[in-house]
C-alpha positions in Angstrom: 92.5 101.2 50.5 92.2 103.9 53.1 94.4 104.1 56.1 93.7 104.7 59.4 95.0 108.0 61.5 97.2 107.4 64.8 98.0 109.6 67.4 99.3 109.3 70.8 97.7 110.9 73.9 99.7 111.6 77.0 98.4 112.5 80.2 99.6 112.5 84.0 98.6 109.9 86.3 98.9 111.1 89.9 97.4 108.0 91.1 100.5 106.2 89.4 103.5 108.1 90.7 102.5 111.1 88.5 103.7 109.0 85.6 103.1 109.9 81.9 100.2 107.4 80.4 100.6 107.1 76.8 97.4 105.8 75.0 97.2 105.2 71.3 94.3 106.9 69.3 93.0 105.5 66.1 90.7 107.6 64.0 90.3 110.0 67.0 89.2 107.3 69.4 91.3 106.1 72.3 92.5 102.4 71.7 91.1 101.9 75.3 87.6 102.9 74.2 87.7 100.9 70.8 88.7 97.7 72.7 86.2 98.0 75.5 83.5 98.4 72.8 84.7 95.4 71.0 84.9 93.1 73.9 81.6 94.2 75.4 80.1 93.8 71.9 81.3 90.3 71.6 80.1 89.3 75.1 83.5 89.0 76.5 83.9 88.8 80.4 85.4 90.6 82.1 85.2 93.5 79.8 84.8 97.3 79.9 87.2 99.9 81.6 89.8 97.1 82.1 92.5 98.7 79.9 94.9 101.7 80.5 97.7 103.2 78.6 101.4 102.4 78.9 104.1 104.2 80.9 107.3 104.6 79.1 109.1 106.5 81.9 108.3 103.8 84.5 108.7 100.5 82.6 111.4 99.3 80.2 109.8 99.4 76.7 112.7 100.9 75.2 112.8 104.1 72.6 109.4 104.6 71.4 110.4 104.5 68.0 111.5 100.9 68.3 108.6 100.0 70.6 105.7 101.2 68.2 107.6 100.0 65.1 107.5 96.3 66.6 111.3 96.2 67.2 110.8 95.6 70.8 108.3 92.8 70.5 108.4 89.6 72.6 109.5 86.2 71.5 106.0 85.7 69.6 106.4 88.9 67.7 103.8 90.8 69.8 104.0 94.3 71.0 102.2 95.6 74.1 99.9 98.4 73.2 97.8 98.7 76.5 98.3 97.7 79.9 95.8 97.4 82.9 93.7 100.4 83.9 95.7 100.0 87.3 99.0 101.0 85.5 100.7 97.6 85.6 101.5 96.5 81.9 101.3 92.6 82.9 98.1 92.6 84.9 95.8 93.0 81.9 97.8 93.6 78.6 96.4 93.9 75.1 99.2 93.1 72.5 99.2 93.1 68.7 101.5 92.3 65.9 103.1 95.3 64.4 104.2 95.0 60.8 106.1 97.7 58.8 106.0 97.6 55.1 107.1 100.0 52.4 103.9 102.3 52.7 102.2 101.2 55.8 102.4 100.1 59.5 99.8 97.5 60.1 98.6 96.5 63.5 96.8 93.0 63.6 96.6 89.8 65.5 95.4 91.2 68.6 95.6 89.2 72.1 94.8 89.4 75.6 97.4 87.0 76.8 95.4 86.4 80.0 92.3 85.2 78.0 94.0 83.2 75.2 90.6 81.8 74.3 89.1 85.1 73.2 88.9 85.8 69.6 90.0 89.1 68.2 90.1 88.4 64.5 87.3 90.8 64.0 89.3 93.6 65.8 91.4 95.4 63.2 93.6 95.3 61.5 94.5 98.9 61.7 96.7 100.1 58.9 98.5 103.5 59.1 100.3 105.5 56.3 104.1 104.8 57.3 105.0 108.5 57.1 102.3 109.8 59.3 102.8 107.1 61.7 106.5 107.9 62.0 105.6 111.6 62.7 103.0 110.5 65.4 105.8 108.2 67.1 108.4 111.1 66.7 105.9 113.4 68.3 105.4 111.0 71.3 108.9 110.7 71.7 109.5 114.3 72.0 106.8 114.5 74.4 108.5 112.2 76.8 111.6 113.8 76.4 110.5 117.1 77.1 108.7 115.7 80.1 111.8 114.2 81.5 113.8 117.4 81.1 
């Protein structure tokens, strides 16, 4: 079984208090683009350009090592991966279950909490090599720390 590649792109959003926006990228493609293509292709409305990254310096996600390993999941075991394009995480969230095994980190069971009738079973799952995933999350944490300095 092949695994997906993960990285976390960071960019400043001057329209959102100059906050650092974090967008997961899977196999070189921003998750925002992947989910837009999926929702548009599935005929979901509204769809397209609805999602944005998360702002770990502005909202209480906790350490990125915890957040992106599912340790800060909500009561239902879901982790916020994307927020709204406006920057507000609760406005238009994309969540998923994050499972860590001995060799993999798996993202599956995607949901859009404001549209519970939507079916995301054909989106993902994404499987990442646990060591490369850890390295990507550590690089993200280092970027956030250096940005705070």
